N, C-alpha and C positions, 0 to 999 in steps of 0.2 A: 664151405662154399667159396673156397679161395684156391688160386693156383699159385704155387710157390716155385720160384726158379732162382737157383743160386749160381752165380758166375764168379769164377776165380780171376783175380787181377793181381799181377805181380808188380809191385812198386819198390824200386831199389832192391830187387831180389827178395823182397819180403812179400809172401802171399797174403792177399786180402780177398775177402769174399763179399760180394754184393748180392743181397737177396731181394728179389722182386716179388711183390705180392699183387695179384690181380683178383679182386673180389667181384663176383658176378653170379647171382642166382641163375640167370639165364644160361650162362656157360656151363655151370654145374649141372643144371637139369638137362642140358643138351647131351652131355656125356653120359648121364645116367639113364637116358631114355632107351627103351627096348625098341630096336629097329633092325631091319635087314642089312643096313649099312654099318660100316665101322668108321668111327670118327677118331682122327689122330691130330693132335696139335704139336707142331714142331717149331723150333726157333730158326734163326738164320744160319746156324751151324748144323742144321738137319738133326738136331737132338730131339728125341721125343719128350715132350713136356707133360702131355696129358693124352689119354686115350679112353675110349668108351669101354664100359665094363664087358661088352661082348667081343672085344678085340683082344687077341693074344699078342702081347708085345714081342715075345721071342719069334713068333711066326712072321710077323711083318718085318722085323729086323733081318731075318734070314732071307725073306723072299723079295725084298725091295731095297733099292739104293735111294735113300731119302735125299741125299745130296744131289742126285740127278734131278729130282723134282724141283729143287731150288734153282738149279741152272736153267731148267726149261722155262720157268716163268719169272726170271730175274728182271725182265723188262716190264712186266705187268704189275702195276702197283695195287690196284683195288678190284679189278674185274675177276670174276670166277671163270674157270676154264674146266670143261669136262672132256675127257678123252678116254680112249681104251688103252689099257696097259696090261702087260703080261707078267705074271710072277715067275720066279725061277722054276717053279714046278709046272710051268706051262698053263696055268689056269688064268683065264681072262677075267679082268676086273675093270669096272667103270670107275674112273678116278675124277673127282671134282676137287680142284685146288682153289682155295679162297684166301688171298693175303689179308691179314688183319691189320688194324691200325695201331697196334701197340707192340713195341719191342720186336718189330719185324717178324712176328709170329705168322705162321701159315696154317690154315685148317685144311686137312686132307680127309676126304670122305671116300671110302672104298666100298664098292658094292659088287658082289660077284655077278658076272654076266647072267648066269643061269637064274639067280635070285631076282634080278631086275626083269628078265623076260618072264619069269613066273608071276611076278607082281603085275606085269602088263597083261598077261593072259588072264589072271584072276579078275582084273578090272574089266576086260572084254567080256568074260563069262558073266560077271555080275550085271554088266550093261545089257547083255542079251536077255538075261533072266528078267530084269526089270522091264525091258521092252515087251517081252512075252506076257508078263503079268498085266501090264497096262493094256496091251492089245486084247487079251482075254477079258479084262474088266470092261473095256469098251464094247466088246461083242455082247457080253452078258447084259450090260445096261441097255444096249440097243434092242436086244431080244425082249427084255422086260418092258421097255417103252413101247415097242411095236405091239406087243400083246395087249398092253393096257389101252393103247389107242384103238386097236382093232376091236376090243370088247365094247368100247364106248360107241364106236361107229356101228357095230352090230345092233346095239340097243336102239340107236337112232333109226336104223333101217327097219327094224321090227315095228317101231312106233309109227314110222311113215306108212307101213303096210296097214296098220290098224286104222289110221286116218283114211287111207284109200278105201278100206272096207266100210267106212261110215262111222267109226268110233272116234268122235272128236274130243272126248274127255280123256285126253292123253297128256301126261306130264312126265318129262324126263329130268331126273335130278342132275343138275350141273355138277361136275367134278373138275377140280383143277382150275387153271387160269391160262388156257391156251386157245388155239384156233378151234379145237373140238368143243370147248366150253362155249365159245361164241356161237358156233353152229347150233349147239344145244339150246342156248337161250333164244336164238332166232326161231328155232322149231317150236319151242314152247309158246312164243309170242304168236306165231302163225296159227298154232292149234287153238289158242285162246281166241284169236280174232275170228277164226272159222266157226267156233262154237257160238260166238256172239252173233255173227251174221246169219247162221242157221237158225238161231233162236228168234231173231228179228224177222226172218223170212217166214218162219212157222207162225208167229203171231200175226203177221200181216195177212197170211193166207187164211188164218182162222177168222180174222175180222172181216175179210172180204166175203168169206162163206156165210158168216152170220148176217152181213148186210144183204146179201142176195136172198137169204132165207126170209128176212124181214120184208123185203120188197115183194117177194112172191106172196106172202101172207096178206099184205095190203091190197094187192091186185085182186085177190080172190074175195 
């Protein structure tokens, strides 16, 4: 999980070598990651220090002039820049350049234009499929809800017809907790009240009839 870089330094015509070690699990995992892009780490002399396992070093050295990338962004210290670049084989690549904060290293991320467009198209297709699935789900839920409400309203309508025909002993089982349930409870209360009123009216009529009968017997 380390990046090693050896640099030759001549002191009094005697060669010395300085070795730099940069340890980072994040950097290591980044270069080992499977992705459509190719990651390459270069130093200030445009020498490749590290590259992702899906990148072919010989291919990139043949197709690109890495010293040119250093010149292009020599004035930019920490911002990343993305641009279109063309390899020597005329293939278009998207290139993101990110200067790093150690040893003047720079991270280059290459992505084939066709791969980038393919990834975008896949995202668009997935988004459309998700939208269609959500739309169909909404329609199905709407149909089921409409059918459920329609059935409950039909039961209320049939019960109302029974009351109209003189059958006041009607009770509709409330279901759910919505406006139809409230309407059902109100209907049950109304039917119960009508039953009570009809019973009281019948008792009153019976008592009046008995009273008249008693009066008629006394008069005779």
